[in-house]
MARDOPA-153818 format. One record per atom (N, C-alpha, C): x, y, z; residue number from 1; residue in three letters; atom name. Coordinates in nm, 4 decimals, m for minus. Example, Ala and Ser with C-alpha at 12.3 -4.5 7.8 and 13.67 -1.06 7.14 Angstrom:
2
u->1.3190 v->m0.5690 w->0.7800 resi->1 resn->ala name->N
u->1.2300 v->m0.4500 w->0.7800 resi->1 resn->ala name->CA
u->1.3200 v->m0.3300 w->0.7800 resi->1 resn->ala name->C
u->1.2850 v->m0.2250 w->0.7080 resi->2 resn->ser name->N
u->1.3670 v->m0.1060 w->0.7140 resi->2 resn->ser name->CA
u->1.2900 v->0.0030 w->0.7870 resi->2 resn->ser name->C
This chain:
112
u->3.5074 v->3.4337 w->m3.0247 resi->1 resn->met name->N
u->3.4054 v->3.3325 w->m3.0161 resi->1 resn->met name->CA
u->3.2996 v->3.3594 w->m3.1220 resi->1 resn->met name->C
u->3.2474 v->3.2535 w->m3.1748 resi->2 resn->trp name->N
u->3.1506 v->3.2648 w->m3.2813 resi->2 resn->trp name->CA
u->3.0137 v->3.2974 w->m3.2251 resi->2 resn->trp name->C
u->2.9399 v->3.3844 w->m3.2911 resi->3 resn->ala name->N
u->2.8042 v->3.4205 w->m3.2520 resi->3 resn->ala name->CA
u->2.7162 v->3.4105 w->m3.3753 resi->3 resn->ala name->C
u->2.5963 v->3.3577 w->m3.3604 resi->4 resn->pro name->N
u->2.5080 v->3.3480 w->m3.4765 resi->4 resn->pro name->CA
u->2.4607 v->3.4869 w->m3.5188 resi->4 resn->pro name->C
u->2.4138 v->3.4956 w->m3.6400 resi->5 resn->pro name->N
u->2.3591 v->3.6249 w->m3.6851 resi->5 resn->pro name->CA
u->2.2399 v->3.6655 w->m3.5977 resi->5 resn->pro name->C
u->2.2137 v->3.7951 w->m3.5872 resi->6 resn->pro name->N
u->2.1061 v->3.8431 w->m3.4983 resi->6 resn->pro name->CA
u->1.9696 v->3.7855 w->m3.5316 resi->6 resn->pro name->C
u->1.9377 v->3.7647 w->m3.6600 resi->7 resn->glu name->N
u->1.8057 v->3.7107 w->m3.6936 resi->7 resn->glu name->CA
u->1.7918 v->3.5645 w->m3.6478 resi->7 resn->glu name->C
u->1.9028 v->3.4907 w->m3.6496 resi->8 resn->lys name->N
u->1.8984 v->3.3527 w->m3.6020 resi->8 resn->lys name->CA
u->1.9054 v->3.3470 w->m3.4494 resi->8 resn->lys name->C
u->1.9708 v->3.4475 w->m3.3900 resi->9 resn->gln name->N
u->1.9809 v->3.4502 w->m3.2431 resi->9 resn->gln name->CA
u->1.8421 v->3.4647 w->m3.1807 resi->9 resn->gln name->C
u->1.7545 v->3.5435 w->m3.2432 resi->10 resn->ala name->N
u->1.6182 v->3.5595 w->m3.1914 resi->10 resn->ala name->CA
u->1.5435 v->3.4268 w->m3.1968 resi->10 resn->ala name->C
u->1.5603 v->3.3515 w->m3.3066 resi->11 resn->ala name->N
u->1.4949 v->3.2213 w->m3.3177 resi->11 resn->ala name->CA
u->1.5508 v->3.1236 w->m3.2142 resi->11 resn->ala name->C
u->1.6801 v->3.1306 w->m3.1915 resi->12 resn->ile name->N
u->1.7427 v->3.0432 w->m3.0910 resi->12 resn->ile name->CA
u->1.6917 v->3.0785 w->m2.9520 resi->12 resn->ile name->C
u->1.6797 v->3.2075 w->m2.9236 resi->13 resn->asp name->N
u->1.6292 v->3.2501 w->m2.7929 resi->13 resn->asp name->CA
u->1.4851 v->3.2043 w->m2.7715 resi->13 resn->asp name->C
u->1.4019 v->3.2145 w->m2.8757 resi->14 resn->glu name->N
u->1.2629 v->3.1679 w->m2.8659 resi->14 resn->glu name->CA
u->1.2573 v->3.0177 w->m2.8407 resi->14 resn->glu name->C
u->1.3437 v->2.9446 w->m2.9087 resi->15 resn->leu name->N
u->1.3482 v->2.7997 w->m2.8906 resi->15 resn->leu name->CA
u->1.3931 v->2.7638 w->m2.7488 resi->15 resn->leu name->C
u->1.4914 v->2.8357 w->m2.6974 resi->16 resn->leu name->N
u->1.5373 v->2.8117 w->m2.5608 resi->16 resn->leu name->CA
u->1.4284 v->2.8434 w->m2.4586 resi->16 resn->leu name->C
u->1.3522 v->2.9504 w->m2.4811 resi->17 resn->lys name->N
u->1.2414 v->2.9848 w->m2.3918 resi->17 resn->lys name->CA
u->1.1341 v->2.8758 w->m2.3953 resi->17 resn->lys name->C
u->1.1040 v->2.8248 w->m2.5130 resi->18 resn->ala name->N
u->1.0040 v->2.7184 w->m2.5254 resi->18 resn->ala name->CA
u->1.0507 v->2.5920 w->m2.4538 resi->18 resn->ala name->C
u->1.1788 v->2.5594 w->m2.4667 resi->19 resn->trp name->N
u->1.2326 v->2.4415 w->m2.3983 resi->19 resn->trp name->CA
u->1.2303 v->2.4599 w->m2.2465 resi->19 resn->trp name->C
u->1.2622 v->2.5792 w->m2.2006 resi->20 resn->ala name->N
u->1.2601 v->2.6064 w->m2.0566 resi->20 resn->ala name->CA
u->1.1165 v->2.5953 w->m2.0022 resi->20 resn->ala name->C
u->1.0197 v->2.6467 w->m2.0796 resi->21 resn->ala name->N
u->0.8798 v->2.6360 w->m2.0364 resi->21 resn->ala name->CA
u->0.8349 v->2.4900 w->m2.0330 resi->21 resn->ala name->C
u->0.8765 v->2.4125 w->m2.1319 resi->22 resn->lys name->N
u->0.8398 v->2.2707 w->m2.1359 resi->22 resn->lys name->CA
u->0.9044 v->2.1958 w->m2.0194 resi->22 resn->lys name->C
u->1.0286 v->2.2316 w->m1.9882 resi->23 resn->ser name->N
u->1.0982 v->2.1700 w->m1.8754 resi->23 resn->ser name->CA
u->1.0284 v->2.2035 w->m1.7436 resi->23 resn->ser name->C
u->0.9848 v->2.3278 w->m1.7278 resi->24 resn->ala name->N
u->0.9116 v->2.3672 w->m1.6076 resi->24 resn->ala name->CA
u->0.7780 v->2.2950 w->m1.5996 resi->24 resn->ala name->C
u->0.7152 v->2.2726 w->m1.7155 resi->25 resn->gln name->N
u->0.5879 v->2.2000 w->m1.7182 resi->25 resn->gln name->CA
u->0.6087 v->2.0543 w->m1.6771 resi->25 resn->gln name->C
u->0.7192 v->1.9942 w->m1.7171 resi->26 resn->tyr name->N
u->0.7486 v->1.8570 w->m1.6750 resi->26 resn->tyr name->CA
u->0.7733 v->1.8499 w->m1.5250 resi->26 resn->tyr name->C
u->0.8294 v->1.9558 w->m1.4684 resi->27 resn->asp name->N
u->0.8576 v->1.9570 w->m1.3257 resi->27 resn->asp name->CA
u->0.7298 v->1.9729 w->m1.2449 resi->27 resn->asp name->C
u->0.6414 v->2.0632 w->m1.2844 resi->28 resn->ser name->N
u->0.5161 v->2.0846 w->m1.2130 resi->28 resn->ser name->CA
u->0.4108 v->2.1344 w->m1.3104 resi->28 resn->ser name->C
u->0.3034 v->2.0575 w->m1.3227 resi->29 resn->asp name->N
u->0.1931 v->2.0945 w->m1.4108 resi->29 resn->asp name->CA
u->0.0626 v->2.0815 w->m1.3325 resi->29 resn->asp name->C
u->0.0260 v->2.1861 w->m1.2545 resi->30 resn->pro name->N
u->m0.0948 v->2.1741 w->m1.1725 resi->30 resn->pro name->CA
u->m0.2240 v->2.1697 w->m1.2543 resi->30 resn->pro name->C
u->m0.2210 v->2.2169 w->m1.3775 resi->31 resn->asn name->N
u->m0.3424 v->2.2151 w->m1.4595 resi->31 resn->asn name->CA
u->m0.3855 v->2.0724 w->m1.4922 resi->31 resn->asn name->C
u->m0.2911 v->1.9915 w->m1.5365 resi->32 resn->arg name->N
u->m0.3229 v->1.8530 w->m1.5721 resi->32 resn->arg name->CA
u->m0.2903 v->1.7555 w->m1.4611 resi->32 resn->arg name->C
u->m0.2108 v->1.7965 w->m1.3629 resi->33 resn->gly name->N
u->m0.1735 v->1.7094 w->m1.2529 resi->33 resn->gly name->CA
u->m0.0760 v->1.6007 w->m1.2928 resi->33 resn->gly name->C
u->0.0048 v->1.6258 w->m1.3938 resi->34 resn->glu name->N
u->0.0969 v->1.5245 w->m1.4412 resi->34 resn->glu name->CA
u->0.2427 v->1.5691 w->m1.4384 resi->34 resn->glu name->C
u->0.2724 v->1.6691 w->m1.3595 resi->35 resn->gly name->N
u->0.4116 v->1.7088 w->m1.3436 resi->35 resn->gly name->CA
u->0.4827 v->1.6135 w->m1.2479 resi->35 resn->gly name->C
u->0.6132 v->1.6268 w->m1.2391 resi->36 resn->arg name->N
u->0.6915 v->1.5392 w->m1.1522 resi->36 resn->arg name->CA
u->0.6475 v->1.5516 w->m1.0072 resi->36 resn->arg name->C
u->0.6221 v->1.6719 w->m0.9605 resi->37 resn->lys name->N
u->0.5808 v->1.6925 w->m0.8219 resi->37 resn->lys name->CA
u->0.4431 v->1.6316 w->m0.7950 resi->37 resn->lys name->C
u->0.3499 v->1.6491 w->m0.8877 resi->38 resn->glu name->N
u->0.2155 v->1.5937 w->m0.8691 resi->38 resn->glu name->CA
u->0.2178 v->1.4402 w->m0.8740 resi->38 resn->glu name->C
u->0.2992 v->1.3869 w->m0.9637 resi->39 resn->leu name->N
u->0.3103 v->1.2410 w->m0.9712 resi->39 resn->leu name->CA
u->0.3747 v->1.1844 w->m0.8453 resi->39 resn->leu name->C
u->0.4688 v->1.2578 w->m0.7861 resi->40 resn->met name->N
u->0.5323 v->1.2120 w->m0.6626 resi->40 resn->met name->CA
u->0.4309 v->1.2083 w->m0.5482 resi->40 resn->met name->C
u->0.3427 v->1.3083 w->m0.5412 resi->41 resn->glu name->N
u->0.2388 v->1.3094 w->m0.4384 resi->41 resn->glu name->CA
u->0.1444 v->1.1910 w->m0.4568 resi->41 resn->glu name->C
u->0.1046 v->1.1637 w->m0.5807 resi->42 resn->arg name->N
u->0.0169 v->1.0495 w->m0.6066 resi->42 resn->arg name->CA
u->0.0868 v->0.9183 w->m0.5747 resi->42 resn->arg name->C
u->0.2159 v->0.9105 w->m0.6014 resi->43 resn->ala name->N
u->0.2913 v->0.7884 w->m0.5719 resi->43 resn->ala name->CA
u->0.3008 v->0.7666 w->m0.4212 resi->43 resn->ala name->C
u->0.3207 v->0.8728 w->m0.3447 resi->44 resn->lys name->N
u->0.3261 v->0.8597 w->m0.1984 resi->44 resn->lys name->CA
u->0.1921 v->0.8113 w->m0.1433 resi->44 resn->lys name->C
u->0.0817 v->0.8641 w->m0.1973 resi->45 resn->ala name->N
u->m0.0506 v->0.8192 w->m0.1529 resi->45 resn->ala name->CA
u->m0.0727 v->0.6721 w->m0.1881 resi->45 resn->ala name->C
u->m0.0304 v->0.6310 w->m0.3061 resi->46 resn->ala name->N
u->m0.0440 v->0.4914 w->m0.3463 resi->46 resn->ala name->CA
u->0.0438 v->0.4013 w->m0.2600 resi->46 resn->ala name->C
u->0.1599 v->0.4512 w->m0.2203 resi->47 resn->glu name->N
u->0.2492 v->0.3741 w->m0.1339 resi->47 resn->glu name->CA
u->0.1856 v->0.3532 w->0.0034 resi->47 resn->glu name->C
u->0.1199 v->0.4540 w->0.0553 resi->48 resn->thr name->N
u->0.0513 v->0.4424 w->0.1838 resi->48 resn->thr name->CA
u->m0.0615 v->0.3399 w->0.1743 resi->48 resn->thr name->C
u->m0.1385 v->0.3454 w->0.0656 resi->49 resn->asp name->N
u->m0.2462 v->0.2479 w->0.0456 resi->49 resn->asp name->CA
u->m0.1906 v->0.1062 w->0.0346 resi->49 resn->asp name->C
u->m0.0772 v->0.0922 w->m0.0338 resi->50 resn->arg name->N
u->m0.0151 v->m0.0395 w->m0.0483 resi->50 resn->arg name->CA
u->0.0295 v->m0.0946 w->0.0861 resi->50 resn->arg name->C
u->0.0901 v->m0.0097 w->0.1692 resi->51 resn->asp name->N
u->0.1361 v->m0.0536 w->0.3005 resi->51 resn->asp name->CA
u->0.0190 v->m0.0958 w->0.3888 resi->51 resn->asp name->C
u->m0.0911 v->m0.0238 w->0.3808 resi->52 resn->leu name->N
u->m0.2105 v->m0.0582 w->0.4586 resi->52 resn->leu name->CA
u->m0.2693 v->m0.1911 w->0.4117 resi->52 resn->leu name->C
u->m0.2733 v->m0.2112 w->0.2813 resi->53 resn->ala name->N
u->m0.3253 v->m0.3376 w->0.2280 resi->53 resn->ala name->CA
u->m0.2353 v->m0.4545 w->0.2653 resi->53 resn->ala name->C
u->m0.1046 v->m0.4343 w->0.2675 resi->54 resn->leu name->N
u->m0.0122 v->m0.5406 w->0.3065 resi->54 resn->leu name->CA
u->m0.0297 v->m0.5766 w->0.4537 resi->54 resn->leu name->C
u->m0.0474 v->m0.4755 w->0.5383 resi->55 resn->ala name->N
u->m0.0693 v->m0.5024 w->0.6809 resi->55 resn->ala name->CA
u->m0.1995 v->m0.5786 w->0.7017 resi->55 resn->ala name->C
u->m0.3047 v->m0.5406 w->0.6302 resi->56 resn->ala name->N
u->m0.4326 v->m0.6119 w->0.6414 resi->56 resn->ala name->CA
u->m0.4188 v->m0.7543 w->0.5900 resi->56 resn->ala name->C
u->m0.3427 v->m0.7736 w->0.4850 resi->57 resn->asn name->N
u->m0.3223 v->m0.9075 w->0.4306 resi->57 resn->asn name->CA
u->m0.2539 v->m0.9977 w->0.5321 resi->57 resn->asn name->C
u->m0.1556 v->m0.9444 w->0.6036 resi->58 resn->asn name->N
u->m0.0877 v->m1.0233 w->0.7064 resi->58 resn->asn name->CA
u->m0.1838 v->m1.0648 w->0.8170 resi->58 resn->asn name->C
u->m0.2671 v->m0.9721 w->0.8616 resi->59 resn->glu name->N
u->m0.3647 v->m1.0050 w->0.9657 resi->59 resn->glu name->CA
u->m0.4641 v->m1.1093 w->0.9150 resi->59 resn->glu name->C
u->m0.5089 v->m1.0921 w->0.7922 resi->60 resn->phe name->N
u->m0.6053 v->m1.1865 w->0.7370 resi->60 resn->phe name->CA
u->m0.5440 v->m1.3244 w->0.7133 resi->60 resn->phe name->C
u->m0.4131 v->m1.3334 w->0.6969 resi->61 resn->ser name->N
u->m0.3525 v->m1.4647 w->0.6777 resi->61 resn->ser name->CA
u->m0.3380 v->m1.5392 w->0.8103 resi->61 resn->ser name->C
u->m0.3274 v->m1.4679 w->0.9231 resi->62 resn->tyr name->N
u->m0.3216 v->m1.5348 w->1.0530 resi->62 resn->tyr name->CA
u->m0.4592 v->m1.5851 w->1.0967 resi->62 resn->tyr name->C
u->m0.5644 v->m1.5166 w->1.0583 resi->63 resn->ala name->N
u->m0.6989 v->m1.5542 w->1.1007 resi->63 resn->ala name->CA
u->m0.7391 v->m1.6934 w->1.0512 resi->63 resn->ala name->C
u->m0.7247 v->m1.7272 w->0.9227 resi->64 resn->pro name->N
u->m0.7652 v->m1.8620 w->0.8814 resi->64 resn->pro name->CA
u->m0.6757 v->m1.9713 w->0.9393 resi->64 resn->pro name->C
u->m0.5488 v->m1.9391 w->0.9649 resi->65 resn->ala name->N
u->m0.4598 v->m2.0391 w->1.0248 resi->65 resn->ala name->CA
u->m0.5081 v->m2.0733 w->1.1656 resi->65 resn->ala name->C
u->m0.5422 v->m1.9726 w->1.2431 resi->66 resn->ala name->N
u->m0.5928 v->m1.9975 w->1.3780 resi->66 resn->ala name->CA
u->m0.7272 v->m2.0684 w->1.3729 resi->66 resn->ala name->C
u->m0.8103 v->m2.0345 w->1.2774 resi->67 resn->leu name->N
u->m0.9409 v->m2.0998 w->1.2645 resi->67 resn->leu name->CA
u->m0.9246 v->m2.2466 w->1.2257 resi->67 resn->leu name->C
u->m0.8324 v->m2.2778 w->1.1380 resi->68 resn->gln name->N
u->m0.8086 v->m2.4172 w->1.0999 resi->68 resn->gln name->CA
u->m0.7562 v->m2.4982 w->1.2188 resi->68 resn->gln name->C
u->m0.6665 v->m2.4382 w->1.2979 resi->69 resn->leu name->N
u->m0.6201 v->m2.5077 w->1.4181 resi->69 resn->leu name->CA
u->m0.7339 v->m2.5290 w->1.5174 resi->69 resn->leu name->C
u->m0.8246 v->m2.4313 w->1.5276 resi->70 resn->ala name->N
u->m0.9401 v->m2.4472 w->1.6161 resi->70 resn->ala name->CA
u->m1.0288 v->m2.5618 w->1.5683 resi->70 resn->ala name->C
u->m1.0471 v->m2.5742 w->1.4393 resi->71 resn->ile name->N
u->m1.1278 v->m2.6833 w->1.3852 resi->71 resn->ile name->CA
u->m1.0619 v->m2.8183 w->1.4148 resi->71 resn->ile name->C
u->m0.9314 v->m2.8265 w->1.4001 resi->72 resn->val name->N
u->m0.8596 v->m2.9503 w->1.4289 resi->72 resn->val name->CA
u->m0.8730 v->m2.9861 w->1.5771 resi->72 resn->val name->C
u->m0.8562 v->m2.8877 w->1.6646 resi->73 resn->leu name->N
u->m0.8698 v->m2.9153 w->1.8069 resi->73 resn->leu name->CA
u->m1.0121 v->m2.9559 w->1.8434 resi->73 resn->leu name->C
u->m1.1108 v->m2.8933 w->1.7829 resi->74 resn->ala name->N
u->m1.2499 v->m2.9307 w->1.8106 resi->74 resn->ala name->CA
u->m1.2775 v->m3.0729 w->1.7630 resi->74 resn->ala name->C
u->m1.2270 v->m3.1083 w->1.6482 resi->75 resn->ser name->N
u->m1.2444 v->m3.2453 w->1.5982 resi->75 resn->ser name->CA
u->m1.1756 v->m3.3456 w->1.6902 resi->75 resn->ser name->C
u->m1.0543 v->m3.3135 w->1.7329 resi->76 resn->ala name->N
u->m0.9833 v->m3.4034 w->1.8244 resi->76 resn->ala name->CA
u->m1.0560 v->m3.4139 w->1.9573 resi->76 resn->ala name->C
u->m1.1162 v->m3.3059 w->2.0023 resi->77 resn->ser name->N
u->m1.1916 v->m3.3079 w->2.1267 resi->77 resn->ser name->CA
u->m1.3120 v->m3.4009 w->2.1162 resi->77 resn->ser name->C
u->m1.3780 v->m3.3985 w->2.0020 resi->78 resn->ile name->N
u->m1.4941 v->m3.4850 w->1.9820 resi->78 resn->ile name->CA
u->m1.4510 v->m3.6309 w->1.9747 resi->78 resn->ile name->C
u->m1.3461 v->m3.6574 w->1.8998 resi->79 resn->ile name->N
u->m1.3010 v->m3.7957 w->1.8811 resi->79 resn->ile name->CA
u->m1.2458 v->m3.8532 w->2.0110 resi->79 resn->ile name->C
u->m1.1627 v->m3.7757 w->2.0816 resi->80 resn->leu name->N
u->m1.0975 v->m3.8264 w->2.2014 resi->80 resn->leu name->CA
u->m1.1810 v->m3.8082 w->2.3277 resi->80 resn->leu name->C
u->m1.2773 v->m3.7203 w->2.3237 resi->81 resn->gly name->N
u->m1.3596 v->m3.6945 w->2.4413 resi->81 resn->gly name->CA
u->m1.2854 v->m3.6173 w->2.5492 resi->81 resn->gly name->C
u->m1.1863 v->m3.5371 w->2.5085 resi->82 resn->val name->N
u->m1.1081 v->m3.4580 w->2.6043 resi->82 resn->val name->CA
u->m1.1636 v->m3.3156 w->2.6041 resi->82 resn->val name->C
u->m1.2103 v->m3.2737 w->2.7201 resi->83 resn->cys name->N
u->m1.2799 v->m3.1451 w->2.7294 resi->83 resn->cys name->CA
u->m1.1871 v->m3.0257 w->2.7093 resi->83 resn->cys name->C
u->m1.0636 v->m3.0332 w->2.7575 resi->84 resn->trp name->N
u->m0.9753 v->m2.9162 w->2.7483 resi->84 resn->trp name->CA
u->m0.9370 v->m2.8852 w->2.6045 resi->84 resn->trp name->C
u->m0.9445 v->m2.9837 w->2.5143 resi->85 resn->leu name->N
u->m0.9206 v->m2.9551 w->2.3721 resi->85 resn->leu name->CA
u->m1.0313 v->m2.8660 w->2.3147 resi->85 resn->leu name->C
u->m1.1526 v->m2.8868 w->2.3644 resi->86 resn->ala name->N
u->m1.2644 v->m2.8023 w->2.3191 resi->86 resn->ala name->CA
u->m1.2437 v->m2.6576 w->2.3637 resi->86 resn->ala name->C
u->m1.1950 v->m2.6415 w->2.4870 resi->87 resn->phe name->N
u->m1.1680 v->m2.5052 w->2.5345 resi->87 resn->phe name->CA
u->m1.0557 v->m2.4399 w->2.4525 resi->87 resn->phe name->C
u->m0.9550 v->m2.5176 w->2.4181 resi->88 resn->gly name->N
u->m0.8478 v->m2.4662 w->2.3317 resi->88 resn->gly name->CA
u->m0.9009 v->m2.4281 w->2.1946 resi->88 resn->gly name->C
u->m0.9954 v->m2.5078 w->2.1428 resi->89 resn->ala name->N
u->m1.0558 v->m2.4769 w->2.0131 resi->89 resn->ala name->CA
u->m1.1342 v->m2.3461 w->2.0192 resi->89 resn->ala name->C
u->m1.2082 v->m2.3281 w->2.1276 resi->90 resn->val name->N
u->m1.2840 v->m2.2029 w->2.1439 resi->90 resn->val name->CA
u->m1.1879 v->m2.0845 w->2.1535 resi->90 resn->val name->C
u->m1.0795 v->m2.1014 w->2.2276 resi->91 resn->gly name->N
u->m0.9806 v->m1.9931 w->2.2399 resi->91 resn->gly name->CA
u->m0.9166 v->m1.9587 w->2.1064 resi->91 resn->gly name->C
u->m0.8792 v->m2.0615 w->2.0289 resi->92 resn->leu name->N
u->m0.8199 v->m2.0336 w->1.8977 resi->92 resn->leu name->CA
u->m0.9226 v->m1.9740 w->1.8014 resi->92 resn->leu name->C
u->m1.0480 v->m2.0160 w->1.8125 resi->93 resn->gly name->N
u->m1.1528 v->m1.9549 w->1.7300 resi->93 resn->gly name->CA
u->m1.1704 v->m1.8077 w->1.7625 resi->93 resn->gly name->C
u->m1.1652 v->m1.7752 w->1.8926 resi->94 resn->ala name->N
u->m1.1748 v->m1.6343 w->1.9328 resi->94 resn->ala name->CA
u->m1.0540 v->m1.5566 w->1.8833 resi->94 resn->ala name->C
u->m0.9357 v->m1.6183 w->1.8908 resi->95 resn->leu name->N
u->m0.8148 v->m1.5529 w->1.8395 resi->95 resn->leu name->CA
u->m0.8257 v->m1.5282 w->1.6888 resi->95 resn->leu name->C
u->m0.8832 v->m1.6220 w->1.6178 resi->96 resn->ala name->N
u->m0.9031 v->m1.6040 w->1.4735 resi->96 resn->ala name->CA
u->m0.9954 v->m1.4865 w->1.4459 resi->96 resn->ala name->C
u->m1.1003 v->m1.4724 w->1.5252 resi->97 resn->met name->N
u->m1.1923 v->m1.3596 w->1.5068 resi->97 resn->met name->CA
u->m1.1236 v->m1.2274 w->1.5399 resi->97 resn->met name->C
u->m1.0345 v->m1.2302 w->1.6399 resi->98 resn->val name->N
u->m0.9596 v->m1.1082 w->1.6737 resi->98 resn->val name->CA
u->m0.8697 v->m1.0685 w->1.5578 resi->98 resn->val name->C
u->m0.7983 v->m1.1660 w->1.5004 resi->99 resn->phe name->N
u->m0.7119 v->m1.1350 w->1.3863 resi->99 resn->phe name->CA
u->m0.7932 v->m1.0839 w->1.2671 resi->99 resn->phe name->C
u->m0.9093 v->m1.1439 w->1.2427 resi->100 resn->ala name->N
u->m0.9937 v->m1.0973 w->1.1320 resi->100 resn->ala name->CA
u->m1.0425 v->m0.9549 w->1.1581 resi->100 resn->ala name->C
u->m1.0803 v->m0.9260 w->1.2823 resi->101 resn->gly name->N
u->m1.1243 v->m0.7910 w->1.3169 resi->101 resn->gly name->CA
u->m1.0118 v->m0.6892 w->1.3050 resi->101 resn->gly name->C
u->m0.8925 v->m0.7292 w->1.3478 resi->102 resn->leu name->N
u->m0.7783 v->m0.6383 w->1.3337 resi->102 resn->leu name->CA
u->m0.7465 v->m0.6130 w->1.1863 resi->102 resn->leu name->C
u->m0.7552 v->m0.7167 w->1.1052 resi->103 resn->gly name->N
u->m0.7291 v->m0.6988 w->0.9627 resi->103 resn->gly name->CA
u->m0.8312 v->m0.6076 w->0.8977 resi->103 resn->gly name->C
u->m0.9532 v->m0.6119 w->0.9480 resi->104 resn->leu name->N
u->m1.0591 v->m0.5310 w->0.8882 resi->104 resn->leu name->CA
u->m1.0592 v->m0.3872 w->0.9399 resi->104 resn->leu name->C
u->m1.0425 v->m0.3706 w->1.0716 resi->105 resn->phe name->N
u->m1.0596 v->m0.2383 w->1.1296 resi->105 resn->phe name->CA
u->m0.9289 v->m0.1672 w->1.1675 resi->105 resn->phe name->C
u->m0.8246 v->m0.2416 w->1.2039 resi->106 resn->ala name->N
u->m0.6994 v->m0.1785 w->1.2479 resi->106 resn->ala name->CA
u->m0.5801 v->m0.2611 w->1.2023 resi->106 resn->ala name->C
u->m0.5531 v->m0.2640 w->1.0718 resi->107 resn->pro name->N
u->m0.4468 v->m0.3527 w->1.0222 resi->107 resn->pro name->CA
u->m0.3067 v->m0.3134 w->1.0657 resi->107 resn->pro name->C
u->m0.2850 v->m0.1915 w->1.1075 resi->108 resn->thr name->N
u->m0.1491 v->m0.1498 w->1.1461 resi->108 resn->thr name->CA
u->m0.1311 v->m0.1470 w->1.2975 resi->108 resn->thr name->C
u->m0.2271 v->m0.1996 w->1.3738 resi->109 resn->leu name->N
u->m0.2178 v->m0.1952 w->1.5191 resi->109 resn->leu name->CA
u->m0.1052 v->m0.2844 w->1.5710 resi->109 resn->leu name->C
u->m0.0937 v->m0.4051 w->1.5170 resi->110 resn->leu name->N
u->0.0120 v->m0.4973 w->1.5575 resi->110 resn->leu name->CA
u->0.1192 v->m0.5021 w->1.4497 resi->110 resn->leu name->C
u->0.2444 v->m0.4855 w->1.4857 resi->111 resn->pro name->N
u->0.3505 v->m0.4896 w->1.3841 resi->111 resn->pro name->CA
u->0.3906 v->m0.6344 w->1.3521 resi->111 resn->pro name->C
u->0.3084 v->m0.7042 w->1.2761 resi->112 resn->leu name->N
u->0.3357 v->m0.8442 w->1.2419 resi->112 resn->leu name->CA
u->0.3951 v->m0.8552 w->1.1043 resi->112 resn->leu name->C
């Protein structure tokens, strides 16, 4: 088997050591926080934040829908003079406030 001359073998060994150190730095670099392991931790934290924001968005999208239905029922109650529509409007308005509160304070409480 062919072997390089000893003077070139030392240069090859130094180059291999430098590449191994660079590879280890890519795997984990706590000084700069940009190694693969550190980036994975940051990605997991960002994923958790994304999931929380998505859950809050879902809650916040139900709140205006319930509020709009409450407004429609209140308008119909006024026009038709039917009292139970007003009570339904108040109930849907309260439900809208509950959804808004859940979106603000506990977005992951209901699995919607």
